[in-house]
C-alpha positions, -999 to +999 in steps of 0.1 A: +567-745+025+589-711+025+575-675+020+578-677-017+559-707-021+532-694+001+531-660-018+524-682-049+499-707-030+480-679-015+480-663-052+467-692-071+442-698-046+424-666-051+432-660-087+408-695-092+387-676-071+382-650-094+372-652-124+381-614-134+417-620-116+423-662-129+446-651-160+463-622-145+502-626-149+529-612-125+562-618-122+588-643-101+597-613-077+589-613-039+584-577-039+556-577-069+541-612-055+534-588-024+520-560-048+498-588-063+489-603-024+480-566-011+462-554-044+437-585-040+434-574-003+426-542-007+403-552-036+388-573-008+380-548+012+369-519-015+349-539-035 
């Protein structure tokens, strides 16, 4: 599993756990996926 596949897996898993973000869409770029993952991380600590 490469890094891009891991990002997809992590984001899909987080989206499945969250009703609020289950329909979140994003681009295919690695940078955009990292931003989404950072957002989930920040939201978890702040919420």
